FIDRENRO-277673 format. One record per residue (C-alpha): residue in three letters; z, y, x; residue number from 1. Coordinates in nm, 3 decimals, m for minus. Each point is the difference from the previous one (the first is absolute). Last residue first. Layout:
BEGIN
<sevo = ala w = Z v = Y u = X fivo = NUM>
...
***
This chain:
BEGIN
<sevo = glu w = m1.543 v = 0.996 u = m3.693 fivo = 374>
<sevo = gly w = 0.245 v = 0.293 u = 0.011 fivo = 373>
<sevo = lys w = 0.272 v = m0.196 u = 0.176 fivo = 372>
<sevo = val w = m0.143 v = m0.263 u = 0.233 fivo = 371>
<sevo = thr w = m0.046 v = m0.345 u = m0.147 fivo = 370>
<sevo = glu w = 0.083 v = m0.264 u = 0.259 fivo = 369>
<sevo = his w = m0.187 v = m0.325 u = 0.010 fivo = 368>
<sevo = gln w = 0.251 v = m0.175 u = 0.221 fivo = 367>
<sevo = pro w = 0.018 v = m0.363 u = 0.108 fivo = 366>
<sevo = phe w = 0.364 v = m0.096 u = m0.063 fivo = 365>
<sevo = tyr w = 0.228 v = 0.022 u = 0.301 fivo = 364>
<sevo = gly w = 0.229 v = m0.266 u = 0.144 fivo = 363>
<sevo = thr w = 0.362 v = m0.071 u = 0.081 fivo = 362>
<sevo = ile w = 0.149 v = m0.350 u = 0.022 fivo = 361>
<sevo = cys w = 0.378 v = m0.027 u = 0.040 fivo = 360>
<sevo = leu w = 0.119 v = m0.345 u = 0.098 fivo = 359>
<sevo = asp w = 0.330 v = m0.178 u = m0.057 fivo = 358>
<sevo = asp w = 0.244 v = m0.198 u = 0.214 fivo = 357>
<sevo = gly w = 0.146 v = 0.318 u = 0.151 fivo = 356>
<sevo = leu w = m0.258 v = 0.269 u = m0.059 fivo = 355>
<sevo = gln w = m0.324 v = m0.100 u = 0.171 fivo = 354>
<sevo = glu w = m0.274 v = 0.261 u = m0.011 fivo = 353>
<sevo = val w = m0.365 v = m0.059 u = m0.089 fivo = 352>
<sevo = thr w = m0.273 v = 0.264 u = 0.013 fivo = 351>
<sevo = ile w = m0.327 v = 0.000 u = m0.194 fivo = 350>
<sevo = asn w = m0.250 v = 0.278 u = 0.062 fivo = 349>
<sevo = glu w = m0.193 v = m0.085 u = m0.319 fivo = 348>
<sevo = leu w = 0.089 v = m0.170 u = m0.325 fivo = 347>
<sevo = arg w = m0.261 v = m0.205 u = m0.180 fivo = 346>
<sevo = asp w = 0.006 v = 0.073 u = m0.372 fivo = 345>
<sevo = thr w = m0.190 v = m0.256 u = m0.207 fivo = 344>
<sevo = glu w = m0.333 v = 0.067 u = m0.169 fivo = 343>
<sevo = thr w = m0.206 v = m0.227 u = 0.226 fivo = 342>
<sevo = met w = 0.247 v = m0.277 u = m0.079 fivo = 341>
<sevo = arg w = m0.113 v = 0.015 u = m0.360 fivo = 340>
<sevo = asp w = 0.158 v = 0.092 u = m0.331 fivo = 339>
<sevo = ala w = 0.269 v = 0.215 u = 0.162 fivo = 338>
<sevo = gly w = 0.336 v = 0.073 u = m0.159 fivo = 337>
<sevo = thr w = 0.075 v = 0.086 u = m0.361 fivo = 336>
<sevo = gly w = 0.363 v = 0.091 u = 0.062 fivo = 335>
<sevo = lys w = 0.239 v = m0.213 u = 0.205 fivo = 334>
<sevo = val w = 0.110 v = 0.076 u = 0.356 fivo = 333>
<sevo = pro w = 0.331 v = m0.137 u = 0.130 fivo = 332>
<sevo = ser w = m0.017 v = m0.348 u = m0.154 fivo = 331>
<sevo = pro w = 0.243 v = m0.135 u = m0.258 fivo = 330>
<sevo = ala w = 0.141 v = m0.357 u = 0.007 fivo = 329>
<sevo = ala w = m0.157 v = m0.193 u = m0.289 fivo = 328>
<sevo = ala w = m0.189 v = m0.249 u = 0.217 fivo = 327>
<sevo = gly w = 0.314 v = m0.072 u = 0.199 fivo = 326>
<sevo = gly w = 0.053 v = 0.031 u = 0.374 fivo = 325>
<sevo = ile w = 0.263 v = 0.210 u = 0.175 fivo = 324>
<sevo = leu w = m0.062 v = m0.041 u = 0.374 fivo = 323>
<sevo = val w = 0.212 v = 0.227 u = 0.217 fivo = 322>
<sevo = asn w = m0.028 v = 0.198 u = 0.325 fivo = 321>
<sevo = gly w = m0.067 v = 0.326 u = m0.181 fivo = 320>
<sevo = val w = m0.331 v = 0.183 u = 0.027 fivo = 319>
<sevo = tyr w = 0.032 v = 0.376 u = m0.032 fivo = 318>
<sevo = ile w = m0.321 v = 0.178 u = m0.097 fivo = 317>
<sevo = val w = m0.069 v = 0.367 u = 0.069 fivo = 316>
<sevo = ala w = m0.330 v = 0.106 u = m0.154 fivo = 315>
<sevo = lys w = m0.189 v = 0.326 u = 0.050 fivo = 314>
<sevo = gln w = m0.238 v = 0.235 u = m0.179 fivo = 313>
<sevo = ala w = 0.075 v = m0.110 u = m0.354 fivo = 312>
<sevo = leu w = m0.163 v = 0.131 u = m0.319 fivo = 311>
<sevo = gly w = m0.293 v = m0.240 u = m0.035 fivo = 310>
<sevo = glu w = 0.044 v = m0.037 u = m0.377 fivo = 309>
<sevo = asp w = 0.025 v = m0.379 u = 0.016 fivo = 308>
<sevo = arg w = 0.242 v = 0.012 u = 0.295 fivo = 307>
<sevo = val w = 0.236 v = 0.254 u = m0.157 fivo = 306>
<sevo = ser w = m0.013 v = m0.191 u = m0.328 fivo = 305>
<sevo = gly w = 0.075 v = m0.329 u = 0.175 fivo = 304>
<sevo = his w = 0.287 v = 0.157 u = 0.190 fivo = 303>
<sevo = ile w = 0.139 v = 0.120 u = m0.333 fivo = 302>
<sevo = ser w = m0.023 v = m0.347 u = m0.149 fivo = 301>
<sevo = gly w = 0.120 v = m0.193 u = 0.306 fivo = 300>
<sevo = gly w = 0.330 v = 0.182 u = 0.029 fivo = 299>
<sevo = gly w = 0.074 v = 0.355 u = 0.101 fivo = 298>
<sevo = glu w = 0.062 v = 0.155 u = 0.338 fivo = 297>
<sevo = val w = m0.284 v = 0.253 u = 0.025 fivo = 296>
<sevo = leu w = 0.079 v = 0.253 u = 0.274 fivo = 295>
<sevo = val w = m0.149 v = 0.335 u = m0.101 fivo = 294>
<sevo = ser w = m0.111 v = 0.287 u = 0.222 fivo = 293>
<sevo = asp w = m0.082 v = 0.373 u = m0.017 fivo = 292>
<sevo = ile w = 0.218 v = 0.109 u = m0.290 fivo = 291>
<sevo = lys w = m0.114 v = 0.361 u = m0.013 fivo = 290>
<sevo = arg w = 0.053 v = 0.020 u = m0.377 fivo = 289>
<sevo = lys w = m0.377 v = 0.006 u = m0.053 fivo = 288>
<sevo = gly w = m0.014 v = m0.326 u = 0.194 fivo = 287>
<sevo = leu w = 0.248 v = m0.160 u = m0.237 fivo = 286>
<sevo = leu w = m0.221 v = 0.088 u = m0.300 fivo = 285>
<sevo = glu w = m0.309 v = m0.140 u = 0.170 fivo = 284>
<sevo = met w = 0.188 v = m0.318 u = 0.085 fivo = 283>
<sevo = leu w = 0.106 v = m0.032 u = m0.364 fivo = 282>
<sevo = arg w = m0.358 v = 0.050 u = m0.113 fivo = 281>
<sevo = ser w = m0.106 v = m0.293 u = 0.220 fivo = 280>
<sevo = leu w = 0.293 v = m0.208 u = m0.120 fivo = 279>
<sevo = asp w = m0.079 v = 0.043 u = m0.370 fivo = 278>
<sevo = val w = 0.322 v = m0.102 u = m0.173 fivo = 277>
<sevo = arg w = m0.081 v = m0.204 u = m0.307 fivo = 276>
<sevo = asp w = m0.127 v = 0.064 u = m0.354 fivo = 275>
<sevo = glu w = m0.083 v = 0.370 u = 0.057 fivo = 274>
<sevo = gly w = 0.019 v = 0.101 u = 0.363 fivo = 273>
<sevo = cys w = 0.264 v = 0.199 u = 0.190 fivo = 272>
<sevo = ser w = 0.285 v = 0.158 u = m0.192 fivo = 271>
<sevo = val w = 0.285 v = 0.118 u = 0.220 fivo = 270>
<sevo = val w = 0.375 v = m0.054 u = m0.038 fivo = 269>
<sevo = glu w = 0.235 v = 0.166 u = 0.248 fivo = 268>
<sevo = ala w = 0.334 v = m0.152 u = 0.094 fivo = 267>
<sevo = gly w = 0.336 v = 0.178 u = 0.000 fivo = 266>
<sevo = leu w = 0.210 v = m0.212 u = m0.236 fivo = 265>
<sevo = glu w = m0.062 v = 0.257 u = m0.275 fivo = 264>
<sevo = gln w = m0.371 v = m0.054 u = 0.054 fivo = 263>
<sevo = ile w = 0.035 v = m0.371 u = m0.076 fivo = 262>
<sevo = lys w = 0.199 v = 0.077 u = m0.315 fivo = 261>
<sevo = met w = m0.262 v = 0.251 u = m0.115 fivo = 260>
<sevo = val w = m0.279 v = m0.250 u = 0.063 fivo = 259>
<sevo = gln w = 0.182 v = m0.258 u = m0.211 fivo = 258>
<sevo = val w = 0.042 v = 0.248 u = m0.285 fivo = 257>
<sevo = ala w = m0.368 v = 0.095 u = 0.013 fivo = 256>
<sevo = ala w = m0.105 v = m0.367 u = 0.004 fivo = 255>
<sevo = gly w = 0.195 v = m0.085 u = m0.317 fivo = 254>
<sevo = pro w = m0.309 v = m0.054 u = m0.211 fivo = 253>
<sevo = met w = m0.313 v = m0.041 u = 0.218 fivo = 252>
<sevo = lys w = m0.208 v = 0.301 u = 0.108 fivo = 251>
<sevo = leu w = 0.138 v = m0.010 u = 0.355 fivo = 250>
<sevo = thr w = m0.130 v = m0.354 u = 0.033 fivo = 249>
<sevo = asn w = m0.353 v = 0.123 u = m0.069 fivo = 248>
<sevo = gly w = 0.012 v = 0.217 u = 0.311 fivo = 247>
<sevo = ala w = 0.085 v = m0.285 u = 0.234 fivo = 246>
<sevo = val w = 0.313 v = 0.065 u = 0.209 fivo = 245>
<sevo = ala w = 0.067 v = 0.096 u = 0.362 fivo = 244>
<sevo = ile w = 0.373 v = 0.029 u = 0.076 fivo = 243>
<sevo = ile w = 0.061 v = 0.239 u = 0.291 fivo = 242>
<sevo = thr w = 0.319 v = m0.003 u = 0.206 fivo = 241>
<sevo = pro w = 0.142 v = 0.249 u = 0.252 fivo = 240>
<sevo = ile w = 0.306 v = m0.162 u = 0.165 fivo = 239>
<sevo = glu w = 0.351 v = 0.134 u = m0.067 fivo = 238>
<sevo = arg w = m0.041 v = 0.089 u = m0.366 fivo = 237>
<sevo = ala w = m0.205 v = m0.314 u = m0.057 fivo = 236>
<sevo = thr w = 0.284 v = m0.226 u = 0.119 fivo = 235>
<sevo = gln w = 0.085 v = m0.157 u = m0.337 fivo = 234>
<sevo = leu w = m0.369 v = m0.004 u = m0.087 fivo = 233>
<sevo = ile w = m0.105 v = m0.223 u = 0.289 fivo = 232>
<sevo = arg w = 0.322 v = m0.201 u = m0.015 fivo = 231>
<sevo = ser w = m0.091 v = m0.109 u = m0.351 fivo = 230>
<sevo = asp w = 0.246 v = 0.101 u = m0.274 fivo = 229>
<sevo = leu w = m0.263 v = 0.184 u = m0.203 fivo = 228>
<sevo = pro w = m0.217 v = m0.308 u = 0.006 fivo = 227>
<sevo = ile w = m0.370 v = 0.060 u = 0.080 fivo = 226>
<sevo = arg w = m0.221 v = m0.119 u = m0.286 fivo = 225>
<sevo = leu w = m0.214 v = 0.310 u = m0.051 fivo = 224>
<sevo = cys w = m0.316 v = m0.192 u = m0.100 fivo = 223>
<sevo = ser w = m0.218 v = 0.100 u = 0.297 fivo = 222>
<sevo = asp w = 0.284 v = m0.010 u = 0.253 fivo = 221>
<sevo = cys w = m0.145 v = 0.070 u = 0.344 fivo = 220>
<sevo = ile w = 0.304 v = 0.114 u = 0.199 fivo = 219>
<sevo = val w = m0.026 v = 0.272 u = 0.265 fivo = 218>
<sevo = arg w = 0.292 v = 0.050 u = 0.239 fivo = 217>
<sevo = ile w = m0.016 v = 0.300 u = 0.232 fivo = 216>
<sevo = pro w = 0.080 v = m0.128 u = 0.347 fivo = 215>
<sevo = asp w = 0.355 v = 0.005 u = 0.134 fivo = 214>
<sevo = val w = 0.020 v = 0.155 u = 0.346 fivo = 213>
<sevo = gly w = 0.170 v = m0.219 u = 0.258 fivo = 212>
<sevo = glu w = 0.237 v = 0.158 u = 0.250 fivo = 211>
<sevo = glu w = 0.127 v = m0.349 u = 0.081 fivo = 210>
<sevo = thr w = m0.191 v = m0.244 u = m0.214 fivo = 209>
<sevo = arg w = 0.050 v = m0.106 u = m0.362 fivo = 208>
<sevo = cys w = m0.301 v = 0.160 u = m0.163 fivo = 207>
<sevo = asn w = m0.001 v = m0.029 u = m0.379 fivo = 206>
<sevo = leu w = m0.176 v = m0.230 u = m0.244 fivo = 205>
<sevo = met w = 0.326 v = m0.057 u = m0.192 fivo = 204>
<sevo = pro w = m0.106 v = m0.333 u = m0.145 fivo = 203>
<sevo = asp w = 0.084 v = m0.149 u = m0.343 fivo = 202>
<sevo = asp w = m0.164 v = m0.330 u = 0.107 fivo = 201>
<sevo = ala w = m0.187 v = m0.142 u = m0.300 fivo = 200>
<sevo = leu w = m0.009 v = 0.300 u = m0.233 fivo = 199>
<sevo = val w = m0.078 v = 0.247 u = 0.278 fivo = 198>
<sevo = thr w = m0.265 v = m0.226 u = 0.153 fivo = 197>
<sevo = gly w = m0.166 v = m0.048 u = m0.338 fivo = 196>
<sevo = ile w = 0.007 v = 0.377 u = m0.058 fivo = 195>
<sevo = gly w = m0.242 v = 0.046 u = 0.286 fivo = 194>
<sevo = ala w = 0.077 v = 0.150 u = 0.337 fivo = 193>
<sevo = leu w = m0.113 v = 0.304 u = 0.197 fivo = 192>
<sevo = ile w = 0.177 v = 0.152 u = 0.299 fivo = 191>
<sevo = ala w = m0.059 v = 0.362 u = 0.092 fivo = 190>
<sevo = ser w = m0.021 v = 0.220 u = 0.309 fivo = 189>
<sevo = tyr w = m0.063 v = m0.272 u = 0.258 fivo = 188>
<sevo = arg w = 0.159 v = m0.058 u = 0.340 fivo = 187>
<sevo = lys w = 0.364 v = m0.047 u = m0.104 fivo = 186>
<sevo = arg w = m0.104 v = m0.277 u = m0.237 fivo = 185>
<sevo = leu w = m0.181 v = m0.167 u = 0.286 fivo = 184>
<sevo = leu w = 0.314 v = 0.003 u = 0.214 fivo = 183>
<sevo = his w = 0.179 v = m0.155 u = m0.296 fivo = 182>
<sevo = val w = m0.248 v = m0.286 u = m0.001 fivo = 181>
<sevo = his w = 0.077 v = m0.070 u = 0.368 fivo = 180>
<sevo = glu w = 0.361 v = m0.065 u = m0.094 fivo = 179>
<sevo = arg w = m0.121 v = m0.266 u = m0.242 fivo = 178>
<sevo = ala w = m0.210 v = m0.161 u = 0.272 fivo = 177>
<sevo = ala w = 0.293 v = m0.018 u = 0.240 fivo = 176>
<sevo = glu w = 0.234 v = m0.135 u = m0.269 fivo = 175>
<sevo = gly w = m0.212 v = m0.299 u = m0.091 fivo = 174>
<sevo = thr w = m0.292 v = m0.043 u = m0.237 fivo = 173>
<sevo = ile w = m0.044 v = m0.187 u = m0.327 fivo = 172>
<sevo = trp w = 0.350 v = 0.090 u = m0.118 fivo = 171>
<sevo = lys w = 0.074 v = 0.030 u = m0.277 fivo = 170>
<sevo = ser w = m0.305 v = m0.079 u = m0.215 fivo = 169>
<sevo = asp w = 0.123 v = m0.200 u = m0.301 fivo = 168>
<sevo = gly w = m0.258 v = 0.029 u = m0.280 fivo = 167>
<sevo = thr w = 0.043 v = m0.357 u = m0.121 fivo = 166>
<sevo = his w = m0.342 v = m0.097 u = 0.138 fivo = 165>
<sevo = cys w = 0.135 v = 0.107 u = 0.340 fivo = 164>
<sevo = ala w = m0.088 v = 0.346 u = 0.125 fivo = 163>
<sevo = ile w = m0.263 v = 0.197 u = 0.193 fivo = 162>
<sevo = lys w = m0.227 v = m0.296 u = 0.076 fivo = 161>
<sevo = gly w = m0.277 v = m0.020 u = 0.261 fivo = 160>
<sevo = asp w = 0.063 v = m0.340 u = 0.155 fivo = 159>
<sevo = leu w = 0.181 v = 0.139 u = 0.305 fivo = 158>
<sevo = ser w = 0.215 v = 0.202 u = m0.237 fivo = 157>
<sevo = met w = m0.070 v = 0.354 u = m0.112 fivo = 156>
<sevo = ala w = 0.129 v = 0.352 u = 0.055 fivo = 155>
<sevo = tyr w = m0.186 v = 0.300 u = m0.137 fivo = 154>
<sevo = lys w = m0.132 v = 0.341 u = 0.097 fivo = 153>
<sevo = met w = m0.312 v = 0.183 u = m0.119 fivo = 152>
<sevo = val w = m0.032 v = 0.338 u = 0.171 fivo = 151>
<sevo = val w = m0.165 v = 0.290 u = m0.180 fivo = 150>
<sevo = tyr w = m0.083 v = 0.331 u = 0.167 fivo = 149>
<sevo = pro w = 0.048 v = 0.253 u = m0.277 fivo = 148>
<sevo = arg w = m0.288 v = 0.201 u = m0.145 fivo = 147>
<sevo = glu w = m0.118 v = 0.349 u = 0.104 fivo = 146>
<sevo = thr w = m0.305 v = m0.175 u = 0.150 fivo = 145>
<sevo = arg w = m0.052 v = 0.150 u = 0.346 fivo = 144>
<sevo = ile w = 0.349 v = 0.142 u = 0.056 fivo = 143>
<sevo = tyr w = 0.158 v = m0.317 u = m0.140 fivo = 142>
<sevo = his w = m0.193 v = m0.241 u = 0.218 fivo = 141>
<sevo = phe w = 0.063 v = 0.201 u = 0.319 fivo = 140>
<sevo = phe w = 0.368 v = 0.042 u = m0.082 fivo = 139>
<sevo = val w = 0.060 v = m0.370 u = m0.062 fivo = 138>
<sevo = glu w = m0.189 v = m0.110 u = 0.312 fivo = 137>
<sevo = asn w = 0.218 v = 0.236 u = 0.203 fivo = 136>
<sevo = leu w = 0.117 v = m0.226 u = 0.281 fivo = 135>
<sevo = arg w = m0.325 v = m0.200 u = m0.013 fivo = 134>
<sevo = leu w = m0.201 v = 0.307 u = 0.099 fivo = 133>
<sevo = cys w = 0.233 v = 0.076 u = 0.291 fivo = 132>
<sevo = glu w = m0.017 v = m0.359 u = 0.124 fivo = 131>
<sevo = glu w = m0.381 v = 0.003 u = m0.017 fivo = 130>
<sevo = glu w = m0.019 v = 0.336 u = 0.179 fivo = 129>
<sevo = leu w = 0.211 v = m0.095 u = 0.300 fivo = 128>
<sevo = ile w = m0.127 v = 0.328 u = 0.155 fivo = 127>
<sevo = gly w = m0.309 v = 0.094 u = m0.203 fivo = 126>
<sevo = thr w = m0.016 v = 0.372 u = 0.067 fivo = 125>
<sevo = ile w = 0.018 v = 0.226 u = 0.305 fivo = 124>
<sevo = val w = 0.044 v = 0.373 u = m0.064 fivo = 123>
<sevo = glu w = m0.020 v = 0.265 u = 0.275 fivo = 122>
<sevo = val w = 0.149 v = 0.326 u = m0.123 fivo = 121>
<sevo = gly w = m0.226 v = 0.301 u = 0.054 fivo = 120>
<sevo = his w = 0.058 v = 0.184 u = m0.326 fivo = 119>
<sevo = glu w = m0.314 v = m0.138 u = m0.166 fivo = 118>
<sevo = arg w = 0.116 v = m0.346 u = 0.106 fivo = 117>
<sevo = leu w = 0.329 v = 0.039 u = m0.187 fivo = 116>
<sevo = ile w = m0.172 v = 0.131 u = m0.312 fivo = 115>
<sevo = arg w = m0.254 v = m0.286 u = m0.001 fivo = 114>
<sevo = ile w = 0.270 v = m0.265 u = 0.040 fivo = 113>
<sevo = gly w = 0.194 v = 0.133 u = m0.296 fivo = 112>
<sevo = gly w = m0.313 v = 0.032 u = m0.211 fivo = 111>
<sevo = gly w = m0.103 v = m0.362 u = 0.051 fivo = 110>
<sevo = ala w = 0.084 v = m0.106 u = m0.353 fivo = 109>
<sevo = val w = 0.286 v = 0.250 u = m0.057 fivo = 108>
<sevo = lys w = 0.012 v = 0.127 u = m0.360 fivo = 107>
<sevo = pro w = m0.235 v = m0.282 u = m0.097 fivo = 106>
<sevo = asn w = 0.275 v = m0.249 u = 0.100 fivo = 105>
<sevo = pro w = m0.180 v = m0.266 u = 0.204 fivo = 104>
<sevo = asp w = 0.217 v = 0.076 u = 0.309 fivo = 103>
<sevo = leu w = m0.149 v = m0.120 u = 0.329 fivo = 102>
<sevo = cys w = 0.157 v = m0.271 u = 0.214 fivo = 101>
<sevo = gly w = 0.224 v = m0.039 u = 0.305 fivo = 100>
<sevo = val w = m0.032 v = 0.354 u = 0.135 fivo = 99>
<sevo = phe w = 0.060 v = 0.113 u = 0.359 fivo = 98>
<sevo = val w = 0.046 v = 0.376 u = 0.031 fivo = 97>
<sevo = arg w = m0.048 v = 0.178 u = 0.331 fivo = 96>
<sevo = arg w = 0.123 v = 0.329 u = 0.146 fivo = 95>
<sevo = ile w = 0.280 v = 0.092 u = m0.242 fivo = 94>
<sevo = lys w = 0.051 v = 0.375 u = 0.001 fivo = 93>
<sevo = lys w = 0.319 v = 0.000 u = m0.214 fivo = 92>
<sevo = glu w = m0.164 v = 0.241 u = m0.247 fivo = 91>
<sevo = leu w = m0.319 v = m0.210 u = m0.010 fivo = 90>
<sevo = ile w = 0.192 v = m0.315 u = m0.094 fivo = 89>
<sevo = ile w = 0.217 v = 0.211 u = m0.234 fivo = 88>
<sevo = glu w = m0.304 v = 0.120 u = m0.193 fivo = 87>
<sevo = thr w = m0.180 v = m0.337 u = m0.009 fivo = 86>
<sevo = cys w = 0.303 v = m0.146 u = m0.177 fivo = 85>
<sevo = pro w = m0.074 v = 0.201 u = m0.312 fivo = 84>
<sevo = pro w = 0.302 v = 0.163 u = m0.169 fivo = 83>
<sevo = thr w = 0.217 v = m0.215 u = m0.232 fivo = 82>
<sevo = lys w = m0.006 v = m0.081 u = m0.374 fivo = 81>
<sevo = gly w = m0.373 v = 0.053 u = 0.022 fivo = 80>
<sevo = tyr w = m0.185 v = 0.237 u = 0.231 fivo = 79>
<sevo = his w = m0.309 v = m0.148 u = 0.163 fivo = 78>
<sevo = cys w = m0.102 v = m0.125 u = 0.344 fivo = 77>
<sevo = cys w = 0.164 v = m0.341 u = 0.018 fivo = 76>
<sevo = pro w = 0.017 v = m0.183 u = 0.333 fivo = 75>
<sevo = glu w = m0.211 v = m0.320 u = 0.012 fivo = 74>
<sevo = leu w = 0.218 v = m0.309 u = m0.031 fivo = 73>
<sevo = thr w = 0.193 v = m0.209 u = 0.257 fivo = 72>
<sevo = val w = 0.089 v = 0.298 u = 0.219 fivo = 71>
<sevo = tyr w = 0.010 v = 0.029 u = 0.378 fivo = 70>
<sevo = leu w = 0.049 v = 0.348 u = 0.146 fivo = 69>
<sevo = asp w = m0.076 v = 0.086 u = 0.360 fivo = 68>
<sevo = ala w = 0.181 v = 0.283 u = 0.179 fivo = 67>
<sevo = gly w = m0.146 v = 0.320 u = 0.146 fivo = 66>
<sevo = glu w = 0.265 v = 0.220 u = m0.160 fivo = 65>
<sevo = cys w = 0.274 v = m0.218 u = m0.150 fivo = 64>
<sevo = asp w = 0.291 v = 0.182 u = 0.165 fivo = 63>
<sevo = glu w = 0.298 v = m0.234 u = 0.002 fivo = 62>
<sevo = glu w = 0.268 v = m0.072 u = m0.260 fivo = 61>
<sevo = ala w = m0.253 v = m0.121 u = m0.255 fivo = 60>
<sevo = ser w = 0.145 v = m0.028 u = m0.351 fivo = 59>
<sevo = leu w = m0.243 v = 0.250 u = m0.154 fivo = 58>
<sevo = leu w = m0.298 v = m0.177 u = 0.155 fivo = 57>
<sevo = ala w = 0.092 v = m0.345 u = m0.127 fivo = 56>
<sevo = asn w = 0.094 v = 0.109 u = m0.351 fivo = 55>
<sevo = arg w = m0.315 v = 0.213 u = m0.024 fivo = 54>
<sevo = glu w = m0.221 v = m0.287 u = 0.109 fivo = 53>
<sevo = ala w = 0.166 v = m0.252 u = m0.232 fivo = 52>
<sevo = his w = m0.030 v = 0.205 u = m0.317 fivo = 51>
<sevo = tyr w = 0.282 v = 0.216 u = m0.131 fivo = 50>
<sevo = gly w = 0.169 v = m0.106 u = m0.322 fivo = 49>
<sevo = gly w = m0.146 v = m0.019 u = m0.352 fivo = 48>
<sevo = tyr w = m0.005 v = m0.379 u = 0.002 fivo = 47>
<sevo = arg w = 0.240 v = m0.128 u = 0.261 fivo = 46>
<sevo = glu w = 0.025 v = m0.070 u = 0.373 fivo = 45>
<sevo = his w = m0.348 v = 0.072 u = 0.134 fivo = 44>
<sevo = tyr w = 0.054 v = m0.095 u = 0.362 fivo = 43>
<sevo = gly w = 0.125 v = 0.150 u = 0.324 fivo = 42>
<sevo = glu w = m0.019 v = m0.013 u = 0.378 fivo = 41>
<sevo = ser w = 0.083 v = 0.209 u = 0.302 fivo = 40>
<sevo = ile w = m0.033 v = 0.005 u = 0.380 fivo = 39>
<sevo = ile w = m0.182 v = m0.332 u = 0.038 fivo = 38>
<sevo = arg w = m0.101 v = m0.049 u = 0.361 fivo = 37>
<sevo = gly w = m0.333 v = 0.007 u = 0.187 fivo = 36>
<sevo = asp w = 0.024 v = 0.359 u = 0.120 fivo = 35>
<sevo = lys w = 0.048 v = 0.115 u = m0.358 fivo = 34>
<sevo = val w = m0.015 v = m0.216 u = m0.312 fivo = 33>
<sevo = val w = 0.079 v = 0.099 u = m0.358 fivo = 32>
<sevo = val w = 0.037 v = m0.288 u = m0.243 fivo = 31>
<sevo = cys w = m0.098 v = m0.013 u = m0.367 fivo = 30>
<sevo = gly w = 0.042 v = m0.234 u = m0.295 fivo = 29>
<sevo = val w = m0.157 v = 0.010 u = m0.346 fivo = 28>
<sevo = met w = 0.065 v = m0.192 u = m0.322 fivo = 27>
<sevo = pro w = m0.237 v = 0.130 u = m0.265 fivo = 26>
<sevo = asn w = 0.104 v = 0.216 u = m0.298 fivo = 25>
<sevo = pro w = 0.043 v = m0.156 u = m0.343 fivo = 24>
<sevo = ser w = 0.254 v = m0.114 u = 0.110 fivo = 23>
<sevo = val w = 0.213 v = 0.134 u = 0.288 fivo = 22>
<sevo = arg w = 0.325 v = m0.195 u = m0.040 fivo = 21>
<sevo = gly w = m0.093 v = m0.368 u = m0.031 fivo = 20>
<sevo = glu w = m0.107 v = m0.028 u = 0.361 fivo = 19>
<sevo = gly w = 0.086 v = 0.310 u = 0.201 fivo = 18>
<sevo = leu w = 0.126 v = m0.203 u = 0.296 fivo = 17>
<sevo = arg w = m0.345 v = m0.161 u = 0.013 fivo = 16>
<sevo = ala w = m0.142 v = 0.317 u = 0.156 fivo = 15>
<sevo = leu w = 0.234 v = m0.028 u = 0.299 fivo = 14>
<sevo = thr w = m0.135 v = m0.343 u = 0.092 fivo = 13>
<sevo = leu w = m0.355 v = 0.128 u = m0.039 fivo = 12>
<sevo = ala w = 0.074 v = 0.293 u = 0.233 fivo = 11>
<sevo = arg w = 0.137 v = m0.245 u = 0.256 fivo = 10>
<sevo = his w = m0.322 v = m0.199 u = m0.023 fivo = 9>
<sevo = met w = m0.191 v = 0.324 u = 0.049 fivo = 8>
<sevo = phe w = 0.188 v = 0.059 u = 0.327 fivo = 7>
<sevo = gln w = m0.066 v = m0.356 u = 0.115 fivo = 6>
<sevo = glu w = m0.366 v = 0.023 u = m0.097 fivo = 5>
<sevo = arg w = m0.048 v = 0.312 u = 0.207 fivo = 4>
<sevo = asp w = 0.179 v = m0.157 u = 0.294 fivo = 3>
<sevo = thr w = m0.237 v = m0.298 u = m0.020 fivo = 2>
<sevo = met w = 0.101 v = m0.340 u = m0.138 fivo = 1>
***
């Protein structure tokens, strides 16, 4: 690894410290290097706070004139909640700027690099570019489409079952895999589950990690069946919760009273679709609320709908070291499914990680992304 790559690698490490706290902004890290040594560093710590470059340059205890600056994402050049980073880079007389990847945000999109070069700053791009792109895959998808980045997550046995035929499912995976799940929940803005999961397991769907940030909980409940004493509703004042309901359900006798009771517990009820919750419309609604990512943790039915409608960008699959068996034991992805093998989803860029006795398989769905405005 070259010196440039080492410094950018450090910037990437810093960027990840903002995980779960900067959404819908990107995670960004920055280091300032002078005479071959890091003299200051910073990262984007929270949404609405200073960006990485400004944090790094303001915390420097040495003169930054003539120094190099390494940043994982192109410096911004517009006024938002904070001043543009290009201004402080020029003010501190940085000599060279090394950029991991360009910013697709139309407010930047090469403008930051152009401004720096016009003022005599040398800019070198593409340092650990692939790693920098992967770091902010959520941000890049959201900024282009204005829809959340959707991750399908489930745990299954070695023979592809998510529970016994009796419905018992605790536990398919071991402690290491279950801890890993909570790291995922910290990473994404919202967590989506179906009413079947709520009725069967009464989950909390929160993030139980040190300094974890609880995702917004979204429950697909077409017929408004969620129990008022469920843990989801009983904690809705502490953790933002959205109950998505079919429009026709809200016209049924007694629905208004049930909605009022749910709202009194702190949850929000939204209508999305007529006879059943329309997941595509739900994603559009979440995107308009600046919810940039959704972790889908439902059962086979909701995963099947996500698969059939082509809504997911990524899959995270935990494979437990157990064989369940049974023709009636449920599978992780139901729905209509493919008619032919040529219509199946073949994940790309597969990685496999061992977690105790279990495996975690991560892959990406082939993308046919619709850019906003198309």
